[in-house]
C-alpha positions in Angstrom: 0.3 10.3 11.5 -0.8 9.5 8.0 -1.2 11.6 4.7 -4.2 11.3 2.9 -4.0 9.4 -0.6 -7.3 9.0 -2.9 -10.2 8.2 -1.0 -11.8 4.8 -0.4 -14.4 3.3 2.1 -12.0 1.4 4.7 -9.0 1.2 2.6 -5.4 0.2 2.8 -3.9 2.6 5.6 -0.2 2.5 7.2 0.1 4.0 10.3 4.0 4.2 11.6 4.1 5.0 15.1 6.7 6.0 18.3 4.2 5.3 20.9 2.2 1.8 21.1 -0.7 3.8 22.3 -0.9 5.5 19.0 -1.5 2.1 17.2 -4.2 1.4 19.6 -6.0 4.4 19.2 -5.8 4.6 15.7 -7.2 0.9 15.6 -9.7 1.7 17.8 -11.0 4.4 15.4 -10.3 2.4 12.1 -12.3 -0.8 13.5 -15.2 1.4 15.0 -16.1 2.4 11.3 -15.9 -1.4 10.5 -18.5 -2.3 13.1 -20.5 0.9 12.3 -20.7 -0.5 8.5 -21.3 -4.2 9.7 -18.1 -5.7 8.9 -16.5 -8.2 10.8 -13.5 -6.6 12.8 -10.2 -8.2 13.8 -7.9 -7.2 16.0 -4.0 -8.3 15.6 -1.9 -7.4 18.7 0.3 -8.5 21.2 -2.2 -7.8 23.6 -6.1 -7.0 23.5 -7.2 -3.3 23.7 -8.2 -1.3 26.5 -11.2 0.6 27.2 -12.9 0.1 23.9 -16.8 0.4 23.6 -17.0 -2.9 21.3 -15.1 -5.9 21.3 -13.5 -6.8 18.5 -12.1 -10.4 17.4 -8.6 -11.0 18.6 -6.3 -12.9 16.3 -3.1 -13.9 17.0 -0.4 -12.8 14.3 0.9 -16.5 14.4 -2.4 -17.7 13.7 -2.6 -15.6 10.3 1.1 -15.0 9.4 4.2 -17.1 9.7 5.5 -15.5 12.7 9.0 -15.9 12.5 9.3 -16.9 9.3 9.1 -15.2 5.6 5.3 -14.8 4.1 4.5 -15.9 0.8 2.8 -12.9 -0.7 0.3 -14.7 -2.7 -0.4 -17.1 0.3 -1.2 -14.5 2.5 -3.6 -12.7 0.1 -5.2 -16.0 -0.4 -5.5 -16.3 3.2 -7.6 -12.8 3.4 -9.4 -13.7 0.5 -10.7 -16.9 2.3 -11.5 -14.9 5.7 -13.1 -12.2 3.8 -15.3 -14.7 2.2 -16.4 -16.3 5.5 -17.4 -12.8 6.9 -19.9 -12.7 3.9 -21.1 -16.1 4.5 -21.7 -15.3 8.2 -23.9 -11.9 7.2 -21.0 -9.6 7.6 -20.6 -7.0 4.9 -17.1 -7.6 4.8 -13.9 -7.7 6.6 -11.9 -4.9 8.4 -8.5 -5.6 10.2 -5.9 -3.7 12.1 -2.6 -5.6 12.4 0.5 -4.7 14.6 3.0 -6.1 11.9 6.2 -5.0 13.2 7.4 -8.4 14.4 6.4 -9.7 10.9 9.5 -7.7 9.3 12.2 -7.9 11.6 14.9 -9.2 9.0 15.8 -8.3 5.7 14.0 -11.1 3.7 10.7 -10.5 6.0 10.8 -7.0 5.0 11.0 -7.5 1.5 8.7 -10.2 1.0 6.0 -8.6 3.1 6.4 -5.3 1.1 5.7 -7.1 -2.1 2.6 -9.0 -0.1 1.6 -5.3 1.1 1.4 -4.4 -2.8 -0.3 -7.5 -3.7 -2.8 -7.5 -1.2 -3.6 -3.9 -2.0 -4.6 -5.0 -5.3 -6.9 -7.6 -3.9 -8.5 -4.7 -2.1 -9.5 -3.2 -5.2 -12.2 -5.3 -5.8 -13.4 -7.0 -2.4 -14.9 -5.8 0.8 -11.8 -5.8 2.8 -9.7 -3.1 4.4 -6.7 -3.2 6.8 -4.8 -0.6 8.9 -1.0 -1.9 9.1 1.1 -0.5 12.2 4.5 -0.5 12.4 6.9 0.7 15.2 9.2 3.4 13.6 11.6 3.0 17.1 12.2 -0.8 16.7 12.5 -0.9 12.7 13.8 2.5 11.5 12.5 5.2 9.6 13.9 3.6 6.4 12.6 0.3 7.0 9.0 1.6 7.5 9.0 3.8 4.4 9.8 0.9 2.3 6.3 -0.6 3.7 4.5 2.6 4.0 5.2 4.0 0.2 3.5 0.8 -0.8 -0.2 1.9 0.7 -2.1 4.5 -0.5 -2.6 6.2 2.7 0.6 6.8 4.6 3.0 9.2 5.9 5.8 8.3 3.1 7.1 10.9 0.9 5.3 8.8 -1.9 2.7 6.1 -2.4 2.7 3.4 -4.8 -0.4 1.6 -5.0 -3.3 -0.4 -6.9 -6.0 1.7 -8.3 -9.8 0.6 -8.9 -10.3 -1.6 -12.2 -10.3 0.6 -15.1 -8.1 2.1 -17.7 -5.1 2.7 -15.0 -3.1 -0.1 -13.5 -1.1 1.9 -10.9 -1.6 5.1 -8.8 1.0 7.5 -7.5 0.6 10.2 -5.0 2.9 12.5 -2.9 6.4 13.7 -4.2 9.2 12.3 -6.1 12.8 13.7 -6.1 16.4 12.8 -6.0 16.0 11.8 -2.6 13.2 9.2 -3.2 14.6 7.7 -6.4 16.2 4.4 -4.5 13.1 4.1 -2.7 10.9 4.5 -5.8 13.1 1.9 -7.7 12.8 -0.6 -5.0 8.8 0.3 -5.0 8.7 -0.5 -8.6 10.6 -3.6 -8.6 8.3 -5.0 -5.4 5.0 -4.0 -6.9 6.3 -5.6 -10.6 3.5 -4.1 -12.7 2.2 -6.7 -15.2 -0.4 -4.8 -17.2 -2.7 -6.5 -19.8 -1.4 -4.7 -22.9 1.9 -3.4 -23.7 0.9 0.1 -21.9 1.5 0.5 -18.2 -0.9 3.3 -17.4 0.0 5.1 -13.9 -2.8 7.4 -12.7 -0.8 10.3 -11.2 -3.4 13.2 -10.6 -2.4 12.9 -6.6 1.3 13.2 -7.5 2.3 16.9 -6.5 6.1 16.9 -8.0 8.2 14.7 -10.0 11.7 15.3 -11.2 13.7 14.2 -13.7 15.5 11.5 -12.2 12.5 9.4 -11.3 11.1 10.0 -15.1 14.3 8.5 -16.3 13.7 5.5 -14.2 10.1 5.2 -15.1 11.4 5.3 -18.8 14.2 2.6 -18.0 12.3 0.6 -15.7 9.1 0.3 -18.7 12.0 -0.1 -21.4 13.5 -3.1 -19.6 10.0 -4.9 -19.7 9.1 -4.1 -23.1 6.6 -1.7 -21.8 5.6 1.8 -22.7 4.8 3.6 -19.4 2.0 6.3 -19.6 2.1 8.8 -16.7 -1.3 10.4 -16.3 -0.5 14.2 -14.3 -2.3 17.2 -13.7 1.1 19.2 -14.1 2.8 20.4 -17.0 6.3 20.0 -16.2 6.6 16.2 -16.4 5.8 16.4 -20.1 8.1 19.1 -20.8 11.0 17.1 -19.1 10.1 14.1 -21.0 10.2 15.6 -24.4 13.5 17.4 -23.4 15.1 14.4 -22.5 13.9 12.4 -25.4 12.7 9.6 -23.2 10.7 6.9 -25.8 9.3 4.5 -23.0 7.4 6.8 -21.1 4.4 9.1 -22.3 3.0 12.0 -20.4 -0.6 12.5 -20.6 -2.9 15.1 -19.0 -5.1 13.5 -15.9 -8.7 14.3 -16.2 
């Protein structure tokens, strides 16, 4: 099950599942949309799909990822950028991938590096004709590990989503709910995303954020101050601005989202 974030064509979707058929069915629908759009479609999974009306290109995980090793996030993005360029050169309108990535995050080091990669590749998707469905087996990894990955996708079942936005005035997007129960996960996601705005202001488009409590506002203020930034949270709710004023936070400013 996924929770919808900001709309985009194809996009970056995380599917956490308990039954393998759930991933295969979601991948079929996701890649079928790519075929209809004239995109090259890749299916990265241990076995080929069954009974589909089209045939995606079957790619082994080990052909594209360091299976058994720890991913280099920048190298992983570069590999997909190269594959996307090849798809365009071959006459396709882009590249769309469905990847069953559970084996790539089996250890803590793999999980940490892959979470950083997920956010970096999300940034690449903002300006490139590339989209991906990432599947993670919740029964194998556990809910906590899956949430660490899912929260770095704009579309997932995570309680909140931290993601890249299209080039423009904002640097980062936020959706969902942030409260005391997500504080630790949010701190971890921020550290892995490692925002580096071009100016001293880190603009967060949070029009999709339905709730944020004082603990997460304090975290944003501390995170920005430690990096010499001013965080600008753009939200459609009035409570964050009131809380920031009451707490006297100086590295966090709240603005009204348009």
